[in-house]
C-alpha positions as CSV (number, residue, x, y, z in Angstrom):
1,D,-23.3,38.0,-0.9
2,P,-22.4,37.5,3.5
3,V,-22.8,33.7,4.2
4,T,-22.8,32.8,7.7
5,A,-22.1,29.6,9.5
6,S,-22.7,27.4,13.0
7,R,-20.2,25.3,13.9
8,T,-20.4,22.9,17.3
9,V,-17.0,23.5,19.7
10,R,-15.8,19.9,20.3
11,R,-12.9,20.5,21.7
12,R,-12.0,23.4,23.6
13,G,-8.7,24.7,24.6
14,T,-6.3,27.5,25.4
15,D,-4.0,28.3,22.4
16,Y,-3.4,31.9,21.8
17,T,-0.6,31.3,18.7
18,R,-3.4,29.8,16.5
19,L,-5.3,33.1,17.7
20,A,-2.6,35.3,16.7
21,A,-2.7,33.4,13.6
22,V,-5.8,33.4,12.7
23,F,-6.1,37.3,14.1
24,R,-3.4,38.3,11.3
25,L,-5.0,36.3,8.6
26,V,-8.2,38.3,8.9
27,D,-6.6,41.6,9.4
28,D,-4.8,41.0,6.4
29,I,-7.7,39.7,4.6
30,T,-10.1,43.4,5.7
31,S,-6.7,45.6,5.0
32,E,-7.3,48.2,2.1
33,D,-3.7,48.2,1.0
34,A,-2.9,43.6,1.3
35,E,-4.2,42.0,-1.3
36,V,-4.7,38.5,-0.4
37,S,-6.8,36.0,-2.7
38,L,-9.0,33.3,-1.5
39,E,-7.2,30.7,-2.4
40,E,-4.2,32.8,-0.2
41,A,-6.4,32.6,2.6
42,Y,-7.9,29.4,2.7
43,R,-4.0,27.8,1.8
44,R,-2.9,30.0,5.8
45,L,-5.9,29.0,7.3
46,A,-5.5,25.3,6.3
47,E,-1.7,26.1,8.0
48,I,-3.3,27.3,11.5
49,R,-5.0,23.7,11.4
50,R,-2.5,22.0,10.5
51,N,-0.1,23.5,12.9
52,R,0.7,21.5,16.9
53,H,1.0,23.5,20.0
54,P,4.5,24.8,20.9
55,Y,3.7,23.5,23.8
56,P,3.1,20.7,25.3
57,G,-0.5,19.7,27.5
58,W,1.5,19.3,30.6
59,V,2.7,22.7,30.3
60,L,-0.9,24.2,29.5
61,T,-2.2,22.5,32.5
62,A,0.4,23.5,35.2
63,A,0.0,26.8,33.9
64,A,-3.3,27.0,34.1
65,G,-3.1,26.2,37.6
66,L,-1.0,29.3,38.3
67,L,-3.4,31.8,36.3
68,A,-5.9,30.1,38.9
69,G,-4.2,30.0,42.0
70,S,-2.5,33.7,41.7
71,A,-5.8,34.8,40.6
72,S,-7.9,33.5,43.4
């Protein structure tokens, strides 16, 4: 049976590295030819959550500022 859950996000940030990893995980889970067990999916999700962002915070802030400045 399908399960629906709701979660409140306490901290926001831009982390496309993790987003891409989650997308790959979902793609692997839903793919017809690849078999990902529940244990493997939990392990990969825990690894994604554990990994730190590849760039320091000041680089992200500067990049967001440059993006906002060039878009305006």
